[in-house]
N, C-alpha and C positions, 0 to 999 in steps of 0.2 A: 140219187138216194140221199137221204138226210137222216141224221140220228140226233136225238135230244138226250144227252147224258150217256153214261157208259152202259147202263142196264137196259136201255130201251131198244126196241127193234127198229131197224132202219125203215123209213117210209119213202115212198116214191114221190118225187117232185115233178110237177108238170113241166114239159119242155119249154112252154111259153115263158114260164117264170125264169128259167135258166137263160133263155135268150134275152129277156128284158134286163136281167142283171148284167149280162155281157155287154149290152148296148148302152149302159148308163154313160152319160156324158160326164167326164171328170170335172168339168166346170160346175155342174150341178151339185157336186159333192164338196166343192170348195167352201170352207168355213169363212165367213166374213167376220172381221174383228168387231167387237162391240164398240171399242174406242180406238181412235188413232191419236198419235202424239200431237199435242197442241189443241185437241178438242176442248172447248169450254165444258166444264161439268159442274154439277150442283151436288153438294154434300148433303145427304139425307139423314145421317145418323151420327151419333157420337158428339164429342165436344166442339166440333167445327160445323155441326148441323146448321144449314141455312146459308153457309158461305159458298161463294163461287170459287172455282179453281181451274187449273188446266191439267189435263191428263198427260202423263209422261210415258208410263209403260206398265204392263202387267208382269207379275212374277209370282212364283210359287214358293212359299216358305218351306223349310225342311219338314214341318208338320203336315204339309199338304195343302194348307190354306192358301187360296188365291187372293192376292192383294194387289192394290194399285199404288203406284208411285205417282203422286200429284205435286203440282207446284201451286202454292197458295201464298198470298200476301199477308204477312203477319208483322206487326210492329214496323211497318214501312219497308220491310225486306221480303224478297221472294224466298220462301222456304220449301225444301223438298220434304214431304212426309209420306209415310206408308199408311194406308187404311184398307179395311176389307173392301173388296170389289163390290159387295152388296150394299155398301154405304154411299155409292155414287150413282148418279144418273145423268144422261145427256140433257134432257129437257129441263129447263129452268122454269118453274111455275110461279 
């Protein structure tokens, strides 16, 4: 039986659906990371738009925003900067 919300009446769920859920392979549910450390990336937005860089890690700001730490060559030195994860992509066009 399944219920949607507190006020709804329970509904019957087919046994086959329950069996299918029980038999799900954990590997099928594993989330693959978008980027791995060291991946070359391309910056698509912001002041560094058009630059190439290297992905270092993902992290979440206290505000909840997902950001990427990247390594970029600026003024002859490698710099670590944080940018919104939506501002980078793997494929360089």
